[in-house]
C-alpha positions as CSV (number, residue, x, y, z in Angstrom):
1,M,16.0,-26.5,-8.3
2,Q,13.2,-27.3,-10.1
3,N,12.2,-26.4,-13.1
4,I,9.8,-23.3,-12.2
5,F,6.8,-24.3,-14.8
6,T,7.1,-28.0,-12.8
7,Q,6.7,-25.5,-9.4
8,I,4.3,-23.8,-10.7
9,S,1.5,-27.0,-12.1
10,S,2.3,-28.4,-8.6
11,F,-0.2,-25.9,-7.2
12,S,-3.5,-27.4,-6.3
13,K,-7.2,-26.1,-6.9
14,E,-7.7,-24.9,-3.5
15,F,-4.4,-22.3,-3.9
16,W,-6.1,-20.8,-6.8
17,L,-9.7,-19.9,-5.7
18,L,-8.3,-18.6,-2.1
19,N,-5.6,-16.4,-4.8
20,L,-9.0,-15.6,-6.6
21,I,-10.8,-14.3,-3.4
22,Q,-7.9,-12.3,-2.2
23,M,-7.6,-10.5,-6.1
24,I,-11.5,-9.7,-5.6
25,E,-10.5,-7.9,-2.4
26,R,-7.7,-6.8,-3.6
27,L,-9.6,-4.9,-6.7
28,A,-12.1,-3.3,-4.2
29,Y,-9.5,-1.8,-2.2
30,S,-6.6,-1.1,-4.5
31,S,-9.5,1.0,-6.1
32,L,-10.4,2.5,-3.3
33,V,-6.7,3.7,-2.1
34,L,-6.3,5.1,-5.2
35,Q,-8.2,7.2,-5.0
36,M,-8.6,8.4,-1.4
37,A,-5.4,10.5,-1.4
38,I,-6.9,12.8,-3.7
39,Y,-10.5,12.3,-2.8
40,I,-9.6,13.6,1.0
41,S,-7.2,16.5,0.3
42,Q,-6.4,17.1,-3.6
43,K,-7.5,20.9,-3.4
44,D,-8.5,21.5,-7.2
45,I,-10.6,18.3,-7.8
46,T,-14.4,18.3,-7.9
47,G,-16.5,16.6,-5.2
48,G,-13.5,15.8,-3.1
49,L,-13.3,16.7,0.5
50,H,-10.5,19.5,0.2
51,W,-9.4,18.9,3.1
52,E,-5.6,19.6,4.5
53,H,-2.9,16.8,4.3
54,T,-2.2,16.7,7.8
55,T,-6.2,15.8,8.4
56,K,-5.7,13.0,5.7
57,G,-2.7,12.0,7.2
58,M,-4.8,11.2,10.7
59,I,-7.8,9.3,8.5
60,F,-4.8,7.3,6.9
61,F,-2.9,6.8,10.6
62,V,-6.3,5.9,12.4
63,W,-6.9,3.7,9.4
64,A,-3.4,2.1,9.2
65,L,-3.2,1.4,13.0
66,V,-6.8,-0.5,13.0
67,Q,-5.8,-2.4,9.6
68,N,-2.9,-3.7,10.6
69,L,-3.3,-3.8,14.5
70,I,-6.6,-6.3,14.4
71,P,-4.9,-8.9,12.6
72,V,-2.6,-9.7,15.3
73,L,-5.7,-10.7,17.7
74,T,-8.2,-12.1,14.6
75,G,-4.9,-14.2,13.1
76,G,-5.4,-16.0,16.3
77,L,-9.0,-16.1,16.5
78,A,-9.3,-17.4,12.6
79,D,-7.3,-20.1,13.5
80,K,-9.1,-21.3,16.8
81,F,-12.6,-20.6,15.4
82,G,-12.3,-20.9,11.9
83,R,-10.8,-19.0,8.8
84,K,-13.3,-19.3,6.8
85,N,-16.0,-17.9,9.8
86,M,-13.5,-15.0,10.1
87,I,-13.1,-14.6,6.3
88,F,-17.5,-14.0,5.5
89,I,-17.3,-11.9,9.6
90,S,-14.6,-9.6,8.1
91,I,-16.2,-8.7,4.8
92,F,-19.5,-7.6,6.2
93,F,-17.4,-5.2,8.0
94,A,-15.6,-3.9,4.7
95,I,-19.2,-3.5,2.7
96,I,-20.7,-1.5,5.5
97,G,-17.3,0.5,5.2
98,F,-17.0,1.2,1.5
99,Y,-20.7,2.0,1.9
100,L,-20.2,4.5,4.9
101,F,-17.6,6.3,2.3
102,A,-20.1,7.3,-0.2
103,F,-22.6,9.0,2.0
104,Q,-20.1,11.1,4.7
105,R,-18.3,14.1,4.3
106,E,-17.8,15.1,7.9
107,F,-14.8,14.4,9.5
108,A,-16.2,11.6,12.3
109,G,-18.4,10.0,9.4
110,V,-15.5,9.5,7.1
111,M,-13.1,8.3,10.0
112,T,-15.8,5.5,11.2
113,A,-15.8,4.2,7.2
114,A,-12.6,4.2,7.2
115,V,-12.0,1.9,10.8
116,F,-14.9,-0.5,9.2
117,V,-13.0,-1.0,6.4
118,G,-9.9,-1.3,8.4
119,I,-11.6,-4.0,11.1
120,G,-13.1,-5.8,8.0
121,L,-9.8,-6.1,5.3
122,G,-7.7,-6.1,9.0
123,S,-9.0,-9.6,9.8
124,F,-9.6,-10.8,6.4
125,K,-6.2,-10.3,5.9
126,P,-4.2,-13.0,8.3
127,A,-7.2,-15.7,7.9
128,L,-7.0,-16.0,4.3
129,Q,-3.0,-16.3,4.5
130,G,-3.2,-18.8,6.8
131,L,-5.4,-20.9,3.9
132,I,-3.3,-19.9,1.3
133,S,-0.2,-21.0,3.5
134,N,-1.4,-24.2,4.1
135,S,-2.4,-24.8,0.5
136,M,1.0,-24.6,-0.2
137,R,3.6,-27.3,-0.9
138,D,6.8,-26.8,1.9
139,K,9.3,-26.4,-0.5
140,F,7.4,-24.4,-2.8
141,T,6.8,-21.1,-0.2
142,S,9.2,-19.1,-1.8
143,I,7.8,-19.0,-5.3
144,G,4.2,-20.1,-3.9
145,W,4.5,-16.2,-2.5
146,G,5.2,-15.0,-5.3
147,L,2.6,-16.1,-7.2
148,N,0.4,-14.7,-4.7
149,I,1.8,-11.4,-4.6
150,M,1.6,-11.8,-8.6
151,L,-2.1,-12.1,-8.7
152,I,-2.6,-9.7,-6.1
153,N,-0.9,-7.6,-8.9
154,V,-3.4,-8.5,-11.7
155,A,-5.9,-6.8,-9.4
156,F,-4.0,-3.9,-9.0
157,F,-3.5,-3.6,-12.4
158,F,-7.2,-3.7,-13.4
159,A,-7.8,-1.0,-10.8
160,P,-6.8,2.4,-12.0
161,A,-9.5,2.2,-15.5
162,L,-12.0,0.5,-13.0
163,S,-11.6,3.4,-10.3
164,N,-11.6,6.3,-12.9
165,Y,-14.6,4.9,-15.1
166,L,-16.6,4.7,-11.5
167,E,-15.4,8.3,-10.1
168,A,-16.2,9.9,-13.2
169,I,-19.7,9.2,-12.6
170,S,-19.7,10.0,-9.2
171,W,-18.0,10.1,-5.8
172,Q,-20.8,8.3,-4.5
173,V,-21.1,5.7,-7.5
174,F,-17.8,4.8,-6.9
175,F,-17.2,4.3,-2.9
176,I,-21.1,2.0,-3.5
177,A,-19.7,-0.3,-6.4
178,T,-16.4,-0.8,-5.2
179,G,-17.8,-2.0,-2.0
180,S,-20.2,-4.0,-4.2
181,M,-17.9,-6.2,-5.5
182,L,-16.9,-8.0,-2.4
183,L,-19.9,-9.5,-2.2
184,I,-18.7,-11.8,-4.9
185,I,-17.1,-13.1,-2.3
186,F,-19.7,-14.8,-0.5
187,P,-20.6,-17.6,-2.7
188,L,-16.9,-18.4,-3.3
189,I,-16.4,-19.0,1.0
190,F,-18.6,-21.9,0.6
191,F,-15.5,-24.2,-1.5
192,I,-13.1,-23.6,0.6
193,K,-11.7,-26.3,2.8
194,D,-10.4,-25.3,6.4
195,E,-8.0,-27.9,7.2
196,N,-8.2,-26.6,10.7
197,E,-11.3,-28.1,11.0
198,D,-9.3,-31.8,11.1
199,I,-6.2,-30.7,13.2
200,K,-6.9,-32.2,16.6
201,N,-3.5,-33.2,17.6
202,E,-2.8,-28.9,19.2
203,P,-4.4,-27.9,22.3
204,S,-6.5,-24.5,21.3
205,I,-4.8,-21.3,21.0
206,T,-6.0,-18.8,23.6
207,V,-6.4,-14.6,23.3
208,K,-3.5,-14.5,26.2
209,E,-1.3,-16.5,23.8
210,I,-1.7,-14.8,20.9
211,L,-0.6,-11.0,22.7
212,I,2.0,-12.9,24.5
213,G,3.5,-14.8,21.2
214,V,4.3,-11.3,19.8
215,L,6.5,-10.5,22.7
216,R,8.9,-12.6,22.3
217,P,12.3,-10.6,21.5
218,Q,12.9,-13.0,17.7
219,I,9.3,-11.6,16.4
220,L,9.1,-8.1,18.4
221,S,12.4,-7.1,17.1
222,F,11.6,-8.3,13.3
223,V,8.6,-6.7,13.1
224,I,9.2,-3.7,14.4
225,I,12.8,-3.0,12.3
226,M,10.2,-4.0,9.3
227,G,8.1,-1.3,10.2
228,G,10.5,0.7,8.4
229,F,10.1,-0.9,4.9
230,A,6.2,0.1,5.5
231,I,7.3,3.3,5.9
232,I,8.4,3.5,2.7
233,Y,5.6,1.8,0.4
234,M,3.6,4.1,2.6
235,Q,5.1,6.8,0.8
236,F,4.9,5.4,-2.3
237,Y,1.0,4.6,-2.5
238,E,0.1,7.8,-0.3
239,T,2.2,11.2,-0.7
240,L,4.4,10.1,-4.1
241,P,1.1,10.0,-5.8
242,N,0.1,14.0,-4.7
243,F,3.1,15.0,-5.4
244,I,3.5,13.6,-8.8
245,Y,-0.1,16.1,-8.7
246,D,1.8,18.6,-8.3
247,W,5.5,19.0,-9.2
248,V,6.1,15.7,-12.0
249,D,6.1,16.9,-16.0
250,T,5.5,13.7,-17.4
251,S,3.9,15.5,-20.3
252,Q,7.2,14.5,-22.6
253,V,6.5,10.5,-22.0
254,A,2.8,11.0,-23.1
255,K,3.5,12.2,-26.1
256,A,6.8,10.0,-26.8
257,L,4.1,7.1,-26.1
258,N,1.0,8.8,-27.5
259,L,-1.2,7.9,-25.4
260,P,-4.6,8.3,-25.7
261,D,-6.9,10.9,-24.0
262,Y,-7.9,8.4,-21.1
263,M,-4.8,7.8,-20.1
264,L,-4.4,11.6,-19.4
265,M,-5.5,14.0,-16.9
266,K,-5.4,17.8,-16.7
267,T,-3.1,19.2,-14.3
268,S,-1.8,23.2,-12.8
269,L,1.2,22.1,-15.2
270,G,-0.9,21.1,-17.9
271,T,-1.4,17.8,-19.4
272,M,-0.2,15.2,-17.9
273,I,0.0,11.2,-17.1
274,D,-3.0,10.0,-14.6
275,F,-0.7,9.3,-12.1
276,K,-3.2,6.2,-11.4
277,W,-1.8,5.0,-14.7
278,L,1.5,5.6,-13.5
279,Y,1.0,3.4,-11.2
280,T,0.0,0.1,-13.6
281,L,3.7,0.4,-14.2
282,N,4.2,-0.5,-10.8
283,S,1.5,-3.9,-10.6
284,S,2.7,-4.8,-14.4
285,F,5.8,-4.9,-13.3
286,I,5.0,-7.1,-10.6
287,V,3.2,-9.5,-12.2
288,L,5.5,-10.0,-15.1
289,G,8.5,-10.7,-12.8
290,V,7.7,-11.4,-9.5
291,V,7.2,-15.2,-9.9
292,T,10.9,-15.5,-11.8
293,V,12.3,-12.8,-9.2
294,S,11.4,-15.0,-5.9
295,W,12.4,-18.2,-8.2
296,L,15.6,-16.4,-8.8
297,M,15.8,-15.1,-6.0
298,S,15.0,-18.7,-3.4
299,G,18.7,-19.7,-3.1
300,V,19.4,-16.5,-1.2
301,K,19.8,-16.2,2.5
302,L,16.4,-14.3,3.8
303,R,18.5,-11.6,4.9
304,Y,20.1,-10.8,2.0
305,A,16.6,-10.4,-0.1
306,I,15.2,-8.6,2.6
307,M,18.3,-6.3,2.5
308,F,18.5,-6.1,-1.1
309,G,14.8,-5.7,-1.5
310,I,14.3,-3.1,1.3
311,S,17.2,-0.7,0.2
312,T,16.5,-1.2,-3.7
313,A,12.4,-0.2,-2.5
314,S,14.3,3.1,-0.5
315,I,16.2,4.4,-3.6
316,G,13.3,3.8,-6.5
317,L,11.7,6.0,-4.5
318,F,13.8,8.8,-3.7
319,V,14.1,8.6,-7.8
320,S,10.7,9.1,-8.1
321,G,10.7,12.1,-6.6
322,A,14.1,13.9,-6.8
323,T,13.5,16.0,-9.8
324,Q,10.2,16.9,-11.6
325,I,11.2,15.2,-14.9
326,G,8.7,12.3,-15.4
327,S,11.0,9.9,-17.2
328,M,13.1,10.0,-13.6
329,A,9.4,9.3,-11.6
330,V,8.9,6.3,-13.9
331,L,12.2,5.3,-13.5
332,G,12.1,5.2,-10.2
333,M,8.7,3.8,-9.8
334,L,10.0,0.8,-11.6
335,V,13.2,0.5,-9.2
336,Y,10.9,0.9,-5.8
337,T,8.6,-1.9,-7.3
338,L,11.8,-4.4,-8.0
339,G,12.6,-3.7,-4.2
340,E,8.7,-4.4,-3.0
341,M,8.3,-7.6,-5.2
342,I,11.9,-9.0,-3.7
343,T,10.8,-7.6,0.1
344,N,7.6,-8.7,-0.1
345,P,7.2,-12.9,-0.5
346,R,10.2,-13.6,1.9
347,Y,8.3,-11.9,4.2
348,L,5.0,-13.5,4.3
349,E,7.5,-17.1,3.8
350,Y,9.6,-16.3,6.9
351,M,6.5,-15.3,9.2
352,A,5.1,-18.4,7.8
353,S,7.4,-20.6,8.3
354,L,7.6,-19.4,11.9
355,G,4.4,-22.0,12.8
356,T,2.8,-24.8,12.2
357,K,0.2,-25.2,10.3
358,S,-2.8,-24.6,12.8
359,R,-0.9,-21.5,13.8
360,R,0.1,-20.0,10.4
361,S,-2.4,-17.1,10.4
362,I,-1.6,-16.5,14.2
363,Y,2.0,-15.7,12.3
364,L,1.0,-13.9,9.3
365,G,-1.0,-11.6,11.4
366,Y,1.9,-10.9,13.8
367,L,3.2,-9.6,10.7
368,N,0.6,-6.9,10.3
369,I,2.2,-4.8,13.3
370,S,5.2,-3.8,10.7
371,F,2.5,-2.1,8.7
372,A,0.6,-0.6,11.9
373,I,3.6,0.7,12.7
374,G,4.4,2.3,8.8
375,L,1.6,2.2,7.4
376,A,0.4,4.6,11.0
377,G,3.8,6.3,11.1
378,G,4.1,7.1,7.9
379,S,1.2,8.5,7.6
380,L,1.4,11.2,9.8
381,L,5.2,11.7,9.0
382,G,4.1,11.9,4.9
383,G,1.0,14.0,5.4
384,Y,3.1,16.4,7.7
385,L,5.9,16.9,5.4
386,Y,4.5,17.0,2.4
387,N,1.8,19.6,4.0
388,E,4.8,22.0,5.5
389,Y,7.4,21.3,2.8
390,S,6.1,20.0,-0.6
391,E,2.5,21.3,-1.1
392,K,2.4,23.2,-4.0
393,S,-0.5,25.5,-3.1
394,T,1.0,25.8,0.4
395,L,4.2,26.7,-0.9
396,A,2.7,29.6,-3.4
397,M,0.3,30.8,-0.6
398,R,4.1,30.8,2.3
399,Y,5.7,33.1,-0.9
400,L,3.1,35.2,-1.7
401,E,2.8,35.9,2.2
402,S,6.2,37.0,1.8
403,Q,5.4,39.7,-0.8
404,Q,3.3,40.9,1.7
405,V,0.5,40.1,-0.5
406,D,-2.8,40.8,0.7
407,M,-3.7,37.0,1.5
408,T,-7.9,37.5,2.7
409,T,-8.7,36.2,-0.6
410,I,-6.5,33.9,-1.8
411,T,-7.2,29.8,-0.7
412,H,-5.3,26.7,-1.4
413,S,-7.8,26.0,-4.9
414,N,-6.7,30.0,-6.0
415,A,-3.2,30.0,-4.6
416,M,-1.6,29.2,-7.9
417,E,-3.4,30.8,-10.3
418,N,-2.9,34.2,-7.4
419,L,1.3,33.6,-7.6
420,V,0.8,33.4,-11.8
421,N,-0.6,36.7,-11.8
422,F,1.8,38.3,-9.2
423,T,5.1,37.5,-11.0
424,E,3.2,37.7,-14.3
425,T,5.1,34.0,-15.2
426,S,3.4,31.2,-16.7
427,I,2.2,28.2,-14.7
428,Q,5.2,25.9,-15.5
429,E,7.6,29.3,-14.7
430,S,6.0,29.3,-11.6
431,T,5.9,26.0,-10.3
432,S,9.8,26.2,-11.8
433,M,10.2,29.0,-9.0
434,L,8.9,27.3,-6.2
435,W,10.8,24.1,-6.4
436,D,13.8,25.9,-6.7
437,L,12.6,28.7,-4.0
438,Y,12.0,25.4,-1.5
439,S,12.9,22.2,-2.5
440,P,10.0,20.1,-2.3
441,N,11.9,17.3,-3.3
442,R,13.9,17.3,0.3
443,I,11.6,15.1,1.9
444,W,12.5,12.0,-0.1
445,Y,16.2,12.0,1.7
446,I,14.1,11.1,5.3
447,F,12.4,8.0,3.6
448,L,15.9,7.0,1.9
449,C,17.2,7.8,5.6
450,I,14.9,5.2,7.0
451,G,15.7,2.4,4.1
452,I,19.0,2.5,4.6
453,F,18.6,2.2,8.4
454,S,16.3,-0.4,8.4
455,T,18.5,-2.2,5.7
456,L,21.8,-2.3,9.0
457,L,19.1,-2.7,11.5
458,I,17.7,-6.3,9.8
459,Y,21.4,-7.2,8.8
460,L,22.2,-7.2,13.0
461,H,19.3,-9.1,14.0
462,S,19.7,-11.8,11.2
463,R,23.4,-12.5,12.8
464,V,21.1,-13.3,16.0
465,Y,17.8,-15.0,15.2
466,L,17.6,-15.4,11.1
467,N,18.0,-19.3,11.8
468,Q,16.4,-19.9,14.9
469,K,12.5,-20.4,15.3
470,P,10.9,-18.5,18.1
471,K,11.3,-20.6,21.2
């Protein structure tokens, strides 16, 4: 195994340019995603849509389905018609979606915006990843994908501060500004060299071949199994923020670290760490550790690396929501992040290795089926479970109704206020009562089981397919 710094210095200028483009795209996208769950369904924020979690789940379901199924087709089209062309078109579609979010407050309009973003960024991903894969030397792909994940998370690190600043101005400014960031990519496209333009010795692939390829047992079974990891991933980024906002007391962590006001937020429980800043722990840990972890894991058999990564992420998610203690949530988030930084680079490495240089966008497009299954299914499952078993305002209304309280004027926005008045307790005591009575943390047991089951399936799959290329 060569020195880690020797490997890093071997990557070309093209590799770093392509990663810069992806950093810009990820900064815009992660700024958007950090706010969307709260914007759509949190009942006590100014200017939000205040919709139900099931409605949020439906929007994320369609969004995830589009964004993660479209690459199955567009990955092959990028290989066939040019990856640079696909990047240009995809960014144009994404910008339209961002701008639509700024002006739509009805379900149909918000859904349309999500579909445009999904088509755009879903088409962007395999085209750019194909170019990144071709810019790497084959023997350094493990650390190359580790660097890719690290740089993406540099963008994630700055997303909370950017999204907080823009959202504080107005939601409309937030959506327009994040969409406008994507405009920076257009001039950078002209500096990209697409090696597919020079490859003449392979026949052009057809759409039929693209669709047939994904039905090969080795590929289809693997991406379906990895859908379990994508479900875990979805809950960490889309359901856990609501859970932290409703239930987790991070005030003691904030005091211990003497955090400044801009990193805090007012919640019904009091002044807590803004959940978006908690998520910078995720990106910071990845930035600091993913290259080293990828280097260390490059000598580990792929099946063991992925199994360890999925199981670690599942345990981390479970710990994040197991208690109301802020320090436990922070610990769980760090454990989850370790699992994510092990799993993602090895998954990318495996899928890229299945195709020749002129076909890598196709195979990297196939891996998005996992996220179509996991993110779409996970959004519905997470939305339903949280709405029924974990949303604090819903549980407060359920308790008041069980006590024969007149519910005529009680809504999600004032449910906790009414509960406090009815029980003559503090907001903290009322929250603890609901926690003890309804156990909102039980939803995390379901996702822990999904992660463990996926780990076992990876092992079974590897016994048959891991050392084979698709025929």
